Structures are given as C-alpha cells and as structure tokens.
PLY file of the C-alpha trace (Angstrom):
ply
format ascii 1.0
element vertex 241
property float x
property float y
property float z
element edge 240
property int vertex1
property int vertex2
end_header
123.95 65.73 101.66
124.17 66.03 97.89
120.39 65.73 97.51
119.83 68.34 100.23
122.17 70.72 98.38
120.30 70.18 95.11
116.99 70.93 96.86
118.54 74.08 98.32
119.64 75.23 94.86
116.09 74.65 93.58
114.64 76.54 96.53
117.00 79.48 96.05
116.14 79.71 92.36
112.37 79.59 92.95
112.60 82.10 95.79
114.66 84.55 93.76
112.19 84.41 90.86
109.17 84.90 93.12
110.58 87.77 95.13
111.84 89.71 92.10
108.23 90.11 91.03
106.78 90.12 94.51
106.45 93.85 95.12
103.20 94.79 93.43
102.12 98.40 93.51
98.66 99.59 92.54
98.18 102.87 90.75
94.42 102.87 91.15
93.07 106.39 91.84
91.50 107.46 95.12
88.35 108.49 93.30
85.91 111.18 94.41
87.08 111.30 97.98
86.27 107.66 98.62
88.83 105.12 99.79
89.18 101.72 98.24
88.53 99.08 100.93
91.14 96.43 101.54
90.40 93.11 99.85
88.86 90.48 102.10
90.58 87.57 100.37
93.37 86.79 97.93
93.47 84.44 94.95
94.94 80.99 95.43
97.96 81.88 93.28
99.39 83.60 96.36
99.99 80.15 97.87
103.41 78.75 98.70
103.78 76.25 95.83
106.30 75.07 94.76
108.08 76.20 97.93
106.01 74.00 100.21
106.90 70.90 98.20
110.59 71.76 98.25
110.56 72.39 102.01
108.75 69.08 102.65
111.32 67.23 100.52
114.19 69.01 102.27
112.67 68.21 105.69
112.34 64.52 104.79
115.85 64.33 103.33
117.46 65.93 106.38
115.43 63.73 108.74
116.53 60.59 106.92
120.12 61.79 107.21
119.56 62.32 110.95
120.81 65.87 110.46
121.52 67.76 113.69
118.59 70.14 114.05
119.93 72.02 117.06
120.61 75.73 116.61
123.00 77.92 118.56
120.35 80.45 119.55
116.90 78.84 119.95
113.95 81.21 119.62
111.53 82.08 122.42
108.16 80.36 122.34
106.38 83.29 120.65
108.90 83.71 117.82
109.53 81.68 114.68
111.48 81.60 111.41
109.94 82.38 108.04
111.32 82.10 104.53
111.19 84.97 102.03
108.40 87.49 101.67
106.12 89.17 99.17
104.99 92.76 99.64
101.78 94.03 98.09
100.58 97.63 98.14
97.05 98.93 97.67
95.45 102.23 96.54
96.52 105.18 98.66
94.18 107.10 100.94
94.06 110.82 101.54
94.83 112.25 104.98
95.46 115.80 106.20
98.35 117.11 104.03
99.45 113.71 102.86
98.50 110.11 102.17
98.74 106.65 103.67
99.36 103.54 101.59
98.06 100.18 102.87
100.75 97.52 102.63
100.63 93.78 103.24
103.78 91.74 103.69
103.33 87.99 103.52
106.00 85.36 104.21
106.32 82.85 101.39
106.79 80.05 103.94
105.09 81.17 107.20
106.94 78.72 109.46
109.92 76.50 108.76
110.64 73.07 110.29
113.36 73.27 112.91
115.65 70.91 111.01
115.43 73.08 107.85
116.20 76.19 109.90
119.29 74.49 111.35
120.42 73.50 107.86
120.04 77.02 106.45
121.65 78.71 109.45
124.75 76.56 109.13
125.28 77.67 105.53
126.46 81.33 105.72
125.22 82.33 102.26
121.69 81.12 103.02
121.06 83.02 106.25
119.60 85.91 104.29
116.75 83.63 103.18
115.46 83.48 106.74
113.56 86.09 108.69
113.01 85.97 112.42
109.43 86.90 113.18
107.36 87.72 116.21
103.81 86.44 116.47
101.44 88.76 114.59
104.36 90.85 113.32
103.73 90.10 109.64
100.66 91.62 108.08
98.84 94.82 107.19
100.45 98.16 107.97
100.50 101.63 106.40
103.23 103.72 104.81
103.12 107.47 105.28
103.37 109.45 102.02
103.67 113.22 101.70
101.49 115.46 99.52
103.64 114.56 96.50
102.89 110.87 97.19
106.56 110.19 97.94
107.15 107.35 100.38
108.63 108.19 103.78
110.62 106.15 106.29
107.57 105.89 108.60
104.97 103.14 108.88
101.77 103.14 110.92
100.86 100.04 112.92
98.06 99.08 115.29
98.49 97.85 118.84
97.35 94.31 118.04
97.83 93.12 121.62
95.23 95.54 122.98
91.57 94.49 123.08
89.25 96.62 121.00
86.96 98.69 123.21
83.49 99.75 122.12
83.19 103.49 121.42
86.95 103.98 121.90
89.60 104.66 119.26
91.93 101.71 118.94
95.58 102.81 119.42
97.57 103.55 116.25
101.36 103.98 116.39
104.18 105.16 114.11
107.67 103.77 113.76
110.66 103.84 111.42
110.83 100.99 108.92
113.84 99.47 107.23
112.67 98.36 103.79
115.11 100.73 102.10
112.55 102.30 99.77
112.02 105.61 101.53
112.14 108.76 99.40
112.40 111.13 102.38
112.66 111.28 106.16
109.34 112.20 107.75
109.25 114.87 110.48
106.83 113.19 112.87
107.62 115.83 115.49
105.83 118.36 113.27
102.62 116.36 112.93
99.72 118.21 114.49
96.66 116.74 116.17
94.53 117.20 113.05
96.97 115.24 110.93
97.32 112.45 113.48
93.57 112.07 113.88
93.10 112.03 110.10
95.55 109.11 109.90
93.48 107.17 112.40
90.28 107.96 110.51
91.83 106.73 107.26
93.00 103.42 108.71
90.34 102.56 111.30
87.68 101.10 108.92
90.04 98.22 108.12
89.70 96.96 111.69
86.07 96.07 110.94
87.04 93.97 107.91
90.14 92.15 109.14
90.94 90.62 112.57
93.59 92.36 114.64
95.86 89.31 114.26
96.16 90.04 110.53
97.87 93.40 111.19
101.50 94.01 111.99
101.86 94.96 115.62
103.67 98.16 116.53
107.17 97.62 117.91
108.26 98.59 121.40
110.01 101.67 119.96
106.86 102.98 118.27
105.32 106.30 119.25
101.60 107.05 119.55
99.70 108.59 116.65
96.14 108.47 117.91
94.95 108.67 120.63
97.72 111.06 121.58
98.12 109.44 125.01
98.12 105.85 123.74
100.53 103.44 125.45
101.59 100.26 123.68
100.57 96.95 125.26
103.29 94.52 126.28
103.16 90.89 125.19
102.08 90.00 128.70
99.01 92.24 128.25
100.44 95.09 130.38
101.01 98.60 129.06
104.52 99.77 128.29
105.54 102.57 130.61
0 1
1 2
2 3
3 4
4 5
5 6
6 7
7 8
8 9
9 10
10 11
11 12
12 13
13 14
14 15
15 16
16 17
17 18
18 19
19 20
20 21
21 22
22 23
23 24
24 25
25 26
26 27
27 28
28 29
29 30
30 31
31 32
32 33
33 34
34 35
35 36
36 37
37 38
38 39
39 40
40 41
41 42
42 43
43 44
44 45
45 46
46 47
47 48
48 49
49 50
50 51
51 52
52 53
53 54
54 55
55 56
56 57
57 58
58 59
59 60
60 61
61 62
62 63
63 64
64 65
65 66
66 67
67 68
68 69
69 70
70 71
71 72
72 73
73 74
74 75
75 76
76 77
77 78
78 79
79 80
80 81
81 82
82 83
83 84
84 85
85 86
86 87
87 88
88 89
89 90
90 91
91 92
92 93
93 94
94 95
95 96
96 97
97 98
98 99
99 100
100 101
101 102
102 103
103 104
104 105
105 106
106 107
107 108
108 109
109 110
110 111
111 112
112 113
113 114
114 115
115 116
116 117
117 118
118 119
119 120
120 121
121 122
122 123
123 124
124 125
125 126
126 127
127 128
128 129
129 130
130 131
131 132
132 133
133 134
134 135
135 136
136 137
137 138
138 139
139 140
140 141
141 142
142 143
143 144
144 145
145 146
146 147
147 148
148 149
149 150
150 151
151 152
152 153
153 154
154 155
155 156
156 157
157 158
158 159
159 160
160 161
161 162
162 163
163 164
164 165
165 166
166 167
167 168
168 169
169 170
170 171
171 172
172 173
173 174
174 175
175 176
176 177
177 178
178 179
179 180
180 181
181 182
182 183
183 184
184 185
185 186
186 187
187 188
188 189
189 190
190 191
191 192
192 193
193 194
194 195
195 196
196 197
197 198
198 199
199 200
200 201
201 202
202 203
203 204
204 205
205 206
206 207
207 208
208 209
209 210
210 211
211 212
212 213
213 214
214 215
215 216
216 217
217 218
218 219
219 220
220 221
221 222
222 223
223 224
224 225
225 226
226 227
227 228
228 229
229 230
230 231
231 232
232 233
233 234
234 235
235 236
236 237
237 238
238 239
239 240
C-alpha cells in the first residue's frame, strides 16, 4: 500500500501542475468579419504523459496487491470515470448582439481502470480528482458572450445523438454550465429568433470539420436554440417529449 500511496502523491502533484496551466484562452481577433476555423488536430504535447505511466504503475501495483476493485455505485454501461481535465478556448465569433466562444474540454485520462477508480473513491480527499462522464459528453461546445465579450452562464451544445439530415439545420441547444467563471447571468428568455439563428450560423460550419462524437452533447435539461422547435434525442434514439 505504501507504493500505491507514493504513486498517488506523484499523480496528484503532476495533475495539479498540469491543470493550473490548463485553461488557455486565445485573444486572437475576429478579423474582417471572418471567423477562425477550429483546428483539425492538436500537437502531441496534449497527450497524457506522464499521467498514463503513473496510472499504469498504479494499476499494476493494486492488481499485485489484489486490491478490492468493487465500488459502491457501479456506473451504467454508457458512463465512465475520467481523471482531471484541460480546457482550451479559441477565437470568439460574432453573432447578433453578442459573441460565441468555442471551447474544448479534454480529460487528461479519458478512462480509468476500475481498480484505480475503486482506490481513489475510497480515499475521501481524492474523489475530486475523478469526473463521472457520459459517452460523448466531453468535447467541443460554445460559451455565450455578450456585446462586451463578458462570459455568461450559458453554453451551446449540439444534439450529438441525432443523425445529421441533408438540407436540414442540425439541432443546437442551450443550457446552464457550472464552471464557475460566468461574469453575468444570460437572459435566454429575451433571445429573439434573429439572435438564435445567428448562433446556429456561427457554430454550424464546425460540424463539417469535426465528427458529431467530438462535440459535447446537450443535457436533458437543455432548451432549443435553433431550430426553434427542436427536441433533444434520447440515448435510445427517441426524442425527448
């Protein structure tokens, strides 16, 4: 157990250092009415080293100890545990009376071995390292900014469970986020049709450059942005009523 504890200390230290510098914000200008496209790839430095090596060592150590990998509340088949996260923002885009800011949140360790999850869950101080994720819930999304470029409490997310239909606008939704960096509370009830459609126009080109699975899916509590009558798709493929 002593070696497992030492590995945990090393993991905590590396994770703290990485996440302190993980939120990267770009101040690049919009530029002559044109939007900067999202990057199609990221440099290799965004990999999980040395975290992957530490997790492998911790997995092996716990396995050799025959550590009990059972957890009190096992996850459903379509959910998993991740470790830490890095958030990257990209140049903002103009919409009707405001802006949207593309954001990508990446887990440092996308999926953890069950035995490592059990170990971390049984140590109260380490539970904050873990995040419970739904499939396709980590990825690209958009923050709504007002005309002063202040960040709101609202994010825009696609319905990633719906199939894209030719010559039809793919459903975009809005929901409240909990990252704790909001400068103001958005009044979504005051958004008009022109504003909502402009949000869709600003975000839609990204769907041609990235697969739907790379976007964060709207939550069940999300409301439609555009089309106005959009209904979120359930995990089973059925529409939410």
